[in-house]
C-alpha positions as CSV (number, residue, x, y, z in Angstrom):
1,M,0.0,0.0,0.0
2,K,2.9,2.3,0.5
3,L,3.2,2.6,-3.3
4,L,-0.2,4.3,-3.3
5,C,1.3,7.5,-2.0
6,L,4.2,7.4,-4.4
7,R,2.1,7.5,-7.6
8,L,1.1,11.0,-8.7
9,L,-2.4,10.4,-10.1
10,R,-4.6,13.0,-11.5
11,A,-6.3,15.1,-8.9
12,T,-10.0,15.2,-8.2
13,P,-12.0,17.1,-10.8
14,L,-13.0,19.8,-8.4
15,L,-14.5,23.2,-9.1
16,L,-15.3,26.5,-7.6
17,L,-18.7,28.1,-7.6
18,P,-17.0,31.3,-8.7
19,L,-17.6,35.0,-8.2
20,A,-17.8,36.0,-11.8
21,A,-20.8,35.1,-14.0
22,T,-18.5,33.7,-16.7
23,A,-16.9,31.4,-14.3
24,L,-20.2,30.5,-12.7
25,A,-21.4,29.1,-16.1
26,Q,-18.6,26.5,-15.9
27,A,-19.8,25.1,-12.5
28,E,-20.7,21.4,-12.4
29,P,-24.0,20.2,-10.9
30,D,-22.5,18.9,-7.7
31,K,-22.7,22.0,-5.5
32,R,-21.1,20.4,-2.5
33,T,-18.1,19.3,-4.5
34,G,-17.5,22.9,-5.6
35,E,-17.9,24.2,-2.1
36,A,-15.4,21.6,-0.8
37,A,-13.0,22.6,-3.6
38,L,-13.1,26.3,-2.7
39,L,-12.7,25.4,1.0
40,N,-9.6,23.3,0.5
41,R,-8.0,26.1,-1.5
42,V,-8.6,29.1,0.7
43,T,-8.2,27.4,4.1
44,W,-5.6,25.1,5.6
45,G,-7.8,22.2,4.8
46,A,-11.5,21.1,5.2
47,T,-13.1,20.1,8.5
48,P,-16.7,19.0,9.0
49,A,-17.4,22.3,10.8
50,E,-15.9,24.4,8.1
51,L,-17.8,22.5,5.4
52,A,-21.0,23.1,7.3
53,R,-20.1,26.8,7.5
54,I,-19.6,27.3,3.8
55,Q,-22.7,25.3,3.0
56,K,-24.8,27.5,5.3
57,M,-23.3,30.8,4.1
58,G,-22.8,30.0,0.4
59,P,-19.4,30.3,-1.4
60,E,-19.8,34.1,-2.2
61,R,-20.6,35.2,1.4
62,Y,-18.0,32.7,2.8
63,L,-15.2,34.0,0.6
64,Q,-16.1,37.6,1.3
65,A,-16.0,37.0,5.0
66,Q,-12.5,35.5,4.6
67,L,-11.2,38.3,2.4
68,R,-12.6,41.0,4.6
69,P,-12.9,39.6,8.1
70,A,-15.1,41.9,10.1
71,A,-13.8,41.2,13.6
72,E,-10.9,39.6,15.5
73,G,-10.9,35.9,15.0
74,K,-11.6,33.6,17.9
75,L,-9.9,30.4,18.9
76,P,-11.4,27.6,21.1
77,P,-11.0,28.5,24.8
78,A,-8.8,25.5,25.5
79,V,-6.4,26.7,22.7
80,Q,-6.5,30.3,23.7
81,E,-5.7,29.4,27.3
82,R,-2.6,27.6,26.2
83,I,-1.5,30.5,23.9
84,D,-2.0,32.9,26.8
85,A,0.2,30.8,29.0
86,L,3.2,31.0,26.7
87,S,5.9,33.4,27.7
88,I,5.5,35.3,24.4
89,S,2.0,36.2,25.6
90,Q,3.0,37.2,29.1
91,R,6.2,39.1,28.3
92,S,6.7,41.5,25.5
93,D,9.6,41.2,23.1
94,E,11.0,44.5,24.5
95,D,11.1,43.0,28.0
96,A,12.6,39.7,26.8
97,R,15.3,41.6,24.9
98,A,16.2,43.6,28.0
99,T,16.4,40.4,29.9
100,Q,18.7,38.8,27.3
101,L,21.0,41.8,27.2
102,D,21.2,41.6,31.0
103,M,22.1,37.9,30.8
104,R,24.9,38.7,28.5
105,A,26.2,41.6,30.6
106,A,26.2,39.3,33.6
107,A,28.0,36.6,31.7
108,K,30.9,38.8,30.7
109,K,31.7,39.2,34.4
110,L,31.9,35.5,35.0
111,P,35.1,33.4,35.0
112,P,36.0,32.1,31.5
113,D,34.9,28.6,32.2
114,E,31.4,29.8,33.3
115,Q,31.0,32.5,30.7
116,Q,30.5,30.3,27.7
117,K,27.7,28.4,29.4
118,A,26.0,31.6,30.4
119,M,26.2,32.9,26.9
120,R,24.6,29.7,25.6
121,E,21.7,30.2,28.0
122,A,21.2,33.7,26.6
123,R,21.1,32.3,23.1
124,Q,18.7,29.5,24.2
125,F,16.4,32.2,25.7
126,S,15.9,33.6,22.2
127,L,15.4,30.1,20.6
128,Q,12.8,29.2,23.3
129,R,10.7,32.2,22.5
130,A,10.9,31.5,18.8
131,A,9.8,27.9,19.5
132,E,6.7,29.2,21.2
133,V,5.9,31.4,18.2
134,N,5.9,28.2,16.1
135,Q,3.7,26.4,18.6
136,R,1.2,29.3,18.4
137,A,1.3,29.2,14.6
138,V,0.2,25.5,14.6
139,W,-2.7,26.2,16.9
140,R,-3.8,29.2,14.9
141,A,-3.6,27.3,11.6
142,L,-5.7,24.4,12.9
143,Y,-8.3,26.4,14.7
144,S,-8.6,30.0,13.5
145,D,-11.9,31.0,11.9
146,R,-9.9,33.5,9.8
147,Q,-8.4,30.8,7.7
148,L,-7.5,32.9,4.6
149,Q,-5.8,35.5,6.8
150,D,-3.8,32.8,8.5
151,Q,-2.7,31.2,5.2
152,M,-1.7,34.7,3.9
153,T,0.2,35.3,7.2
154,W,2.3,32.3,6.4
155,F,2.6,33.3,2.7
156,W,4.0,36.7,3.7
157,M,6.2,35.2,6.4
158,N,7.7,33.1,3.7
159,H,7.9,35.9,1.1
160,F,9.5,38.2,3.7
161,N,11.5,35.3,5.0
162,I,13.7,35.4,8.1
163,D,15.5,32.6,9.8
164,L,15.0,32.4,13.6
165,Q,18.4,30.7,14.0
166,K,20.4,33.7,12.8
167,G,21.7,35.9,15.6
168,D,19.0,37.1,18.0
169,V,16.2,37.0,15.3
170,G,14.2,34.6,17.5
171,I,13.8,37.1,20.3
172,F,11.9,39.4,17.8
173,L,9.9,36.7,16.0
174,S,6.7,37.1,17.9
175,Q,6.3,40.8,17.1
176,Y,7.4,40.2,13.5
177,E,4.4,38.0,13.0
178,D,1.9,39.8,15.1
179,Q,2.9,43.4,14.3
180,A,4.5,43.4,10.9
181,I,2.9,40.6,9.0
182,R,-0.5,39.4,10.4
183,P,-2.3,42.8,10.6
184,H,-1.4,43.6,6.9
185,A,-1.8,40.1,5.5
186,L,-5.0,41.1,3.6
187,G,-4.4,44.9,3.6
188,K,-2.2,47.2,1.5
189,F,1.1,45.8,0.3
190,G,2.8,49.2,0.9
191,D,1.8,49.1,4.6
192,L,3.1,45.5,4.8
193,L,6.3,46.4,3.1
194,K,6.9,49.4,5.4
195,A,6.2,47.3,8.5
196,T,8.7,44.7,7.5
197,M,11.3,47.4,6.8
198,R,11.0,48.6,10.4
199,A,10.9,45.1,11.9
200,P,14.0,44.3,14.1
201,A,13.9,40.7,13.0
202,M,14.3,41.7,9.3
203,L,16.9,44.3,10.0
204,I,19.0,41.8,11.9
205,Y,18.5,38.9,9.5
206,L,19.5,40.8,6.4
207,D,22.3,42.7,8.2
208,N,20.9,46.2,8.0
209,A,21.6,46.7,11.6
210,Q,25.2,47.0,10.5
211,N,24.4,49.3,7.6
212,V,25.8,52.7,8.5
213,A,27.1,55.8,6.7
214,G,30.6,55.3,5.5
215,K,30.4,51.5,5.8
216,I,27.5,50.5,3.6
217,N,26.0,47.0,3.7
218,E,24.0,46.3,0.6
219,N,22.5,42.9,1.6
220,Y,19.0,44.1,2.6
221,A,18.8,46.6,-0.2
222,R,19.4,43.9,-2.8
223,E,17.0,41.4,-1.3
224,L,14.4,44.1,-0.8
225,M,14.2,44.7,-4.6
226,E,15.1,41.2,-5.9
227,L,12.8,39.1,-3.5
228,H,10.4,41.4,-1.8
229,T,9.3,43.9,-4.5
230,L,10.5,44.3,-8.0
231,G,11.8,40.8,-8.6
232,V,14.6,39.5,-10.9
233,G,14.6,41.6,-14.1
234,G,12.5,44.3,-12.3
235,G,14.5,47.1,-13.9
236,Y,16.8,48.1,-11.1
237,T,20.6,48.4,-11.4
238,Q,23.6,48.0,-9.1
239,A,23.5,51.7,-8.7
240,D,20.0,51.5,-7.4
241,V,21.1,48.8,-4.9
242,Q,23.8,51.1,-3.7
243,E,21.5,54.1,-3.4
244,L,18.8,52.1,-1.6
245,A,21.5,50.9,0.8
246,R,22.4,54.5,1.5
247,I,18.7,55.3,2.1
248,L,18.5,52.4,4.6
249,T,21.5,53.5,6.7
250,G,20.6,54.1,10.3
251,M,17.7,51.6,10.3
252,G,18.4,49.2,13.2
253,V,17.6,47.9,16.6
254,A,17.4,49.9,19.9
255,A,19.8,48.6,22.6
256,K,18.0,50.4,25.4
257,P,14.7,52.3,26.0
258,E,16.4,55.7,26.0
259,P,17.0,57.3,22.6
260,P,20.6,57.7,21.5
261,K,22.4,61.0,22.0
262,V,22.9,62.8,18.7
263,R,23.9,66.2,17.5
264,P,21.2,68.9,18.3
265,Q,20.3,69.3,14.6
266,W,19.5,65.6,14.3
267,R,17.5,65.1,17.5
268,A,14.1,65.6,15.7
269,Q,15.1,62.9,13.2
270,V,15.5,60.1,15.9
271,V,12.7,57.5,15.6
272,Q,12.4,54.9,18.3
273,E,9.3,52.6,18.2
274,G,9.7,49.8,20.6
275,L,12.8,47.8,19.5
276,F,13.1,49.7,16.2
277,L,15.5,52.6,16.0
278,F,16.3,55.0,13.2
279,N,19.5,56.7,14.3
280,P,20.3,59.8,12.1
281,A,23.9,59.7,13.4
282,R,24.3,56.5,11.5
283,H,22.4,57.7,8.4
284,D,23.9,58.9,5.1
285,Q,22.7,62.5,5.1
286,G,23.3,63.1,1.4
287,D,20.7,63.3,-1.4
288,K,20.1,60.1,-3.3
289,T,18.9,59.1,-6.8
290,F,16.8,55.9,-6.7
291,L,15.0,54.3,-9.6
292,G,15.4,57.5,-11.5
293,H,13.9,59.7,-8.7
294,R,15.8,62.2,-6.7
295,I,15.3,61.6,-3.0
296,A,16.3,64.6,-0.9
297,A,18.0,64.1,2.4
298,A,15.2,63.8,5.0
299,G,16.0,61.1,7.5
300,I,13.5,58.3,7.8
301,R,11.2,60.0,5.3
302,E,13.6,58.9,2.6
303,V,12.8,55.3,3.6
304,D,9.1,55.8,3.3
305,E,9.6,57.5,-0.1
306,A,11.7,54.6,-1.4
307,A,9.1,52.1,0.0
308,D,6.3,53.9,-1.9
309,L,8.3,53.8,-5.2
310,L,8.8,50.1,-4.7
311,A,5.3,49.2,-3.6
312,R,3.7,51.1,-6.5
313,S,6.0,49.9,-9.3
314,P,4.4,47.9,-12.1
315,A,7.3,45.4,-11.7
316,T,6.3,44.8,-8.1
317,A,2.7,44.3,-9.1
318,R,3.8,41.6,-11.6
319,H,6.2,40.0,-9.2
320,V,3.8,39.8,-6.2
321,S,0.8,38.9,-8.4
322,G,2.8,36.1,-10.0
323,K,3.7,34.6,-6.6
324,L,0.2,34.9,-5.3
325,A,-1.1,33.2,-8.5
326,A,1.4,30.4,-8.2
327,Y,0.4,29.9,-4.6
328,F,-3.3,29.6,-5.3
329,V,-3.3,28.2,-8.9
330,G,-0.1,26.2,-9.1
331,D,3.1,26.2,-11.1
332,N,3.5,28.6,-14.1
333,P,0.2,30.5,-13.6
334,P,-1.3,31.8,-16.9
335,A,0.1,35.2,-18.0
336,T,-3.5,36.3,-18.5
337,L,-4.3,35.8,-14.8
338,V,-1.1,37.5,-13.6
339,G,-1.9,40.4,-15.9
340,K,-5.4,40.8,-14.5
341,M,-4.1,40.6,-10.9
342,S,-1.4,43.2,-11.6
343,K,-3.9,45.7,-13.0
344,T,-6.0,45.3,-9.8
345,F,-2.9,45.6,-7.6
346,L,-2.0,48.9,-9.2
347,A,-5.5,50.3,-9.4
348,A,-6.2,49.4,-5.8
349,D,-2.9,50.8,-4.5
350,G,-1.6,47.3,-3.6
351,D,-4.8,46.1,-1.9
352,I,-4.0,42.4,-1.3
353,A,-7.7,41.3,-0.7
354,A,-8.8,43.1,-3.9
355,T,-6.0,41.4,-5.8
356,L,-7.0,38.0,-4.4
357,R,-10.6,38.6,-5.3
358,T,-9.6,39.1,-8.9
359,L,-7.8,35.8,-8.7
360,F,-10.7,33.9,-7.1
361,A,-13.2,35.4,-9.6
362,S,-11.1,34.2,-12.6
363,P,-11.9,31.3,-14.9
364,E,-8.2,30.4,-14.5
365,F,-8.8,29.8,-10.8
366,A,-11.9,27.8,-11.5
367,A,-10.0,25.6,-14.0
368,S,-7.1,25.1,-11.5
369,L,-9.6,23.4,-9.1
370,K,-10.1,20.6,-11.6
371,T,-6.4,19.7,-11.4
372,G,-5.5,20.9,-7.9
373,V,-2.3,22.4,-6.5
374,F,0.3,20.1,-5.0
375,K,0.7,20.6,-1.3
376,D,4.0,21.7,0.2
377,P,4.7,20.2,3.6
378,V,3.0,22.9,5.6
379,H,-0.3,22.5,3.7
380,Y,0.0,18.7,3.9
381,V,0.6,18.5,7.6
382,Y,-2.0,21.2,8.5
383,S,-4.7,19.7,6.2
384,S,-4.0,16.2,7.6
385,L,-4.4,17.3,11.2
386,R,-7.4,19.4,10.5
387,L,-9.2,16.6,8.7
388,A,-8.3,14.0,11.3
389,Y,-8.8,16.0,14.5
390,G,-11.0,18.9,13.4
391,D,-14.1,17.2,14.9
392,M,-12.2,16.3,18.1
393,P,-11.5,18.3,21.2
394,P,-8.7,20.8,20.4
395,I,-5.2,19.3,20.5
396,L,-3.2,20.3,23.6
397,N,0.3,19.7,22.3
398,P,1.4,21.2,18.9
399,Q,4.9,19.7,19.1
400,P,4.1,16.6,17.0
401,G,2.9,18.8,14.1
402,L,6.1,20.8,14.3
403,G,8.1,17.6,14.3
404,M,6.3,16.4,11.1
405,L,7.1,19.7,9.3
406,K,10.8,19.2,10.3
407,Q,10.7,15.6,9.1
408,L,9.3,16.8,5.7
409,G,12.0,19.5,5.3
410,Q,9.9,22.6,6.0
411,P,10.4,23.6,9.7
412,L,8.6,26.9,10.4
413,N,10.7,30.1,10.1
414,Q,14.0,28.1,9.6
415,R,14.7,28.6,5.9
416,L,18.3,29.6,5.8
417,T,18.2,31.7,2.7
418,P,16.1,34.9,2.2
419,D,14.2,33.5,-0.8
420,G,11.8,31.5,1.5
421,Y,10.7,27.9,1.0
422,P,9.9,27.0,-2.7
423,M,6.3,26.3,-3.6
424,G,6.6,24.3,-6.9
425,K,5.4,20.7,-7.2
426,A,8.9,19.6,-8.3
427,D,10.3,20.8,-5.0
428,W,8.1,18.5,-2.9
429,S,7.0,15.6,-5.1
430,G,10.1,13.4,-5.3
431,S,10.0,9.8,-4.3
432,G,11.9,10.5,-1.1
433,Q,9.4,13.1,0.0
434,M,6.5,10.8,-0.8
435,A,8.0,8.0,1.3
436,V,8.3,10.4,4.2
437,R,4.7,11.6,3.7
438,F,3.6,8.0,4.1
439,E,5.4,7.9,7.4
440,V,3.9,11.2,8.5
441,A,0.4,10.0,7.5
442,G,0.9,7.1,9.8
443,A,2.1,9.4,12.5
444,V,-1.0,11.6,12.1
445,V,-3.5,8.7,12.5
446,G,-1.6,7.4,15.4
447,A,-0.7,10.6,17.1
448,A,-3.6,11.0,19.5
449,K,-1.7,10.3,22.7
450,A,1.1,12.7,21.7
451,L,-1.3,15.4,20.5
452,Y,-3.3,15.3,23.7
453,Q,-0.4,15.0,26.0
454,E,-0.4,17.6,28.8
455,D,2.6,18.5,31.0
456,G,4.4,15.4,29.8
457,A,1.6,13.1,30.8
458,A,-0.2,11.0,28.1
459,P,-4.0,11.1,28.3
460,A,-5.7,8.1,29.8
461,N,-8.4,8.0,27.0
462,P,-7.2,9.9,23.9
463,P,-9.9,10.5,21.2
464,R,-10.2,7.7,18.6
465,L,-10.5,8.7,15.0
466,P,-13.4,7.4,12.9
467,N,-13.0,6.1,9.4
468,L,-12.4,9.5,7.8
469,L,-13.6,8.5,4.3
470,K,-16.9,7.1,5.7
471,A,-17.3,10.1,8.0
472,N,-17.0,12.5,5.0
473,E,-19.1,10.6,2.4
474,G,-21.7,12.8,0.8
475,N,-20.1,16.2,1.7
476,G,-18.2,16.5,-1.6
477,L,-14.8,16.4,0.0
478,F,-13.7,13.0,-1.5
479,A,-16.1,12.8,-4.5
480,G,-13.2,12.5,-6.9
481,L,-11.2,9.7,-5.3
482,S,-10.0,7.3,-7.9
483,P,-11.3,3.7,-8.0
484,A,-7.8,2.5,-7.1
485,T,-7.7,4.7,-4.0
486,R,-11.2,3.6,-2.9
487,E,-10.3,-0.1,-3.4
488,A,-7.1,0.3,-1.4
489,I,-9.1,2.0,1.5
490,A,-11.8,-0.6,1.3
491,Q,-9.3,-3.4,1.7
492,A,-7.7,-1.9,4.8
493,G,-7.8,-4.2,7.8
494,S,-8.7,-1.4,10.2
495,S,-10.0,2.1,10.4
496,R,-6.4,3.2,11.3
497,D,-5.1,1.7,8.0
498,A,-8.0,3.1,6.1
499,N,-7.2,6.6,7.4
500,L,-3.5,6.1,6.6
501,Y,-4.2,5.2,3.0
502,L,-6.5,8.2,2.6
503,L,-4.0,10.6,4.0
504,A,-1.2,9.0,1.9
505,S,-3.3,8.9,-1.3
506,P,-2.3,10.8,-4.5
507,E,-5.6,12.8,-4.3
508,F,-4.9,14.1,-0.8
509,M,-1.5,15.4,-1.9
510,R,-3.4,18.2,-3.7
511,R,-5.5,21.0,-2.5
């Protein structure tokens, strides 16, 4: 049966009940199949409760609620209690950073044989907070009712990638997600861009904390254009990289709550917001020419002017729209679709939700639901856990899910290079990956004790999974399973094996 997950069969012929009348005409009679298809694409994976929700609301209202969520999302009380108990919820990043700096100051006063251990503890303090951010991410992905926002939060965390293992990035990871990324995940791209440009995690990861007048570091400037905005071939030159690096000088991280002492004429230019610091004493005070525009010396206003030029560039519209289209439609999205999305992006001043609405209303999107999009490990693990345990009490221990992601080669916030994890089918569909997915599928169906473990103690009576295929018959979710997959599941000797074969099936590898 293990060979079942190694074959890449054609995906379920699913469809969307689309937003546009032209796409609506393409809809198949099976309404529930269409609703399940839409659900699997805009959420982390279908659950019985979410299927009931979209069937009650209808696809149009459901999608609108996801694109423009009206209120703060809610999590199950048992989940929220555990998030509230994490140190990242009880102590701000500013407080944690002060503690870490105190730990290092105290370590320097210790004898040499004790100093190294104390420094490791200060480093571990950062990594522990980052580990809690990842635990919180799993709970949110599994249980948030704002599923599209949560997916887009991960998309932008990957687009504006940072690695929690570099330096002290981990100490700032909580506010990076909750202040820079999540609030803007469906908002204006320009606001999102500016928030990441002021995020200590980004400024440390891409070395801009060391970018000072007279000793320029071009690393962040280059990635800001190549990866975050204009894209490769976006029309910028090496001179633009150098000028943007000059603009970004002085953007760094505050070492203490008090603002730095600078010359009297520069005091009004100091900007300190939490852990972010713009220090005019470290800034190149000359005029710059960036992307053909003269930018007069004006402190941090230069940064905002450069950000606006980047966010409103047609090259950025194409690059970002192309990545969004690939994420939701699959490899090599049609140029027609990217063109329509780019026009919306520019006309709506980078409104991400409006750009996604153009995507979801397109016939290209409806057509993509007939073939599916291959799941990267994050989608595979989350969709497996949501399907298997979505009708159960909330899981108490997210650690097994994080372990599965690491096993599949996509641990959260640990991509070493700034390009983020790849999204293409070829990156995740090799025979080695499929073999590991079979093992992960087995872990999911057998993980109840670990998932409901509390304070190191296994539950006496962990929930038992039903036969997932039988439990979902008639709701449209598995209407397109191939005869071979159905036969394999029917021949399973137990519900556990039946669930294993379903989660390891070629059809479940697509969303």
